[in-house]
N, C-alpha and C positions, 0 to 999 in steps of 0.2 A: 504494500499498500504505501504510497505519494504521502508525503508530509504534508498535511494539511496546512494551507494560509496561512492560520491563526498562528503557524509556529514559524513562519517564515520572519526574517530579519527586517522592522519593519523602516529603517531607512531604506534600504536598497531592494524592500519588495518581490525581494524571490528568497529561497533557503541560504541558510546560515552557509558562508561558505570555508569559513576556518577558525581553528578555537580561539575561543578571546582570550585565554593564558598562554599556549606557546607558539598561537600560528599556524600550528598543526594544519595542511589542507582537509579539509573533510569529504568533499564528494567524489572525487575522482577517485580517492584514496579508498574509498568505500571502508573508512572510517567508524566506529561506534561511536557516539555521543550523547551526550544529554541536554537537551531545550530547557531552559526554567521562563518565566516570563510573569509579571504580577501586573494585575491589573486595579482600580477602583476604578466602582459604578458607581455615576450617578443617578440614581432611578428615574429621579422628579424629571431630567431630560432624556434617558433613554440613550445615555451616551458614556461611553466608560473612555480611562485613560492610563496607555502603558507605563506603569512605576519603572518598570525596568526589565531586562531579556538579554541573557546568556547562552553561548553555545559555550559546551568545556565538553574536551576530549575524554576519553572514558580512564587514558591514563593518568590526566591532570587531574578528575574527578576522585581518581583512586587516592593518586599523591596527596589530594587537599585531606579525604576522608579520613586518611591514615594521621592526622597534622591531629585531629578531634580525639576528645578525651573517649576514651573506651567508657565511663560513664554514661557520657551522653550517645554516643553510638549504641550501647546497650538500651539504653532507657529509650531512643526512637525508634531499635526494631522491635521490640516488647510491646511498645506503642502502635507502631502498625501493623503488628499478628494479630492482639488483641482486636483493635478495629476492624480489620481483616476478617478475620473471623466471624464477626459478626454482623458482617456485609455479604458472607461468600455465595449465599444463594441469590445473590440479586444480579441475576443474569439479563442480558438483551436491552442493559440501559445503555443510553447515548452517553460516554464517557465525558463527555464535555457540555453536557446539561445538568451536570451535580456532584456534589462532591464524594471523591471515592469512599471514603471512610466513613459519610454521616447521611447519604443522600441527600441533602440538604441541596434545594435548588440552585444553580445558577442565577435566578432573576434574584433571590433573596439573599445574596450575597452584597455587602459593602465594597471589599477588596477578596480577591481569588490568585491564586494560583495556577499556572498549568506548566505541565511537565510531557513532555517526549523522547523517550529512547529511539534514539535514530541509528540508521547505519546508510551510509552514502548519503542518495538521494530518498528514504524511505524510512518507514518507522520499522523498527528491527523485529524481529519475526518473535523473539525473547520478550520485548519489551512491550511497549503500548504508550499509551498518553491518555492522561488524566488529568481532573480538577480537582485542588483541595480548599479549602473554605476558608474567610477567614477564621474562624472558629478553631479550625485545626490546626492552622498555624500558627495561631497564639498558644494552643494547647501547647502543638510540638516545643516552640520557645519556651516555654516555660521547663521541659525538662531538660534544659541544654544547663552545661555548664560554665560558670563564669569564663572559663579559659576557652571552651568553644565558641560561645558569643563571642570573643574578642577576634578571634581567627579568623569568623564569618564575615565579622565587621570590617577586617582586613581584607578579605578576598574581596568581600563585596567596591571597597572603596577603590582597590585597584583597577579592577573588571568590567564594573558595570557603567562605568563612564556618565555616571550620574552628576548633573549638575549641583555644587553645595547643598542651594535650598533642599534638594530632594533628600540630600543624605539623611539631612538632620529628621526623617520621618525614620529610615532604617539603622536608626542609633543603636537598635537590638540586632542586629542582624539577621534580616529576612529571609535572606537567601540561604536556601537549605543546600542543594542539589543532593536530594535523597532519591 
């Protein structure tokens, strides 16, 4: 399956071509990589704003994950396992219409993040794509150690290209790379 347009690079209006961290070429090399984007919705106007986007090759994502505290990684893995088990029989649902872990409809979210596991110009066979709601992002943030939050903030500052005024919104490291 080709990468849906919602996961394209917003500046180029095309699939991401390189890793935001190491600049590795992603499409022609058929590399595996992760795309993460965050949005804020303005329901009264039926509009949304892209807060940040990043494409990162799996080598860089794994290196970054390796720098996170063991406690944070275990807490997040257990959280996902618990929430996933509660929703495991929810087949046939549009993964872009509701939160993967709660079922909260996209239309009821003030903020949300989307994730896609890709390979070359397609969604990876073993991966997929999904939405996490503002509630889940907040819950995951509460599980992270101060050390992990600092590392995620450092990475966000270096690689998302956010203007200074938006960086204030992400003072707790909303980038998850999960």
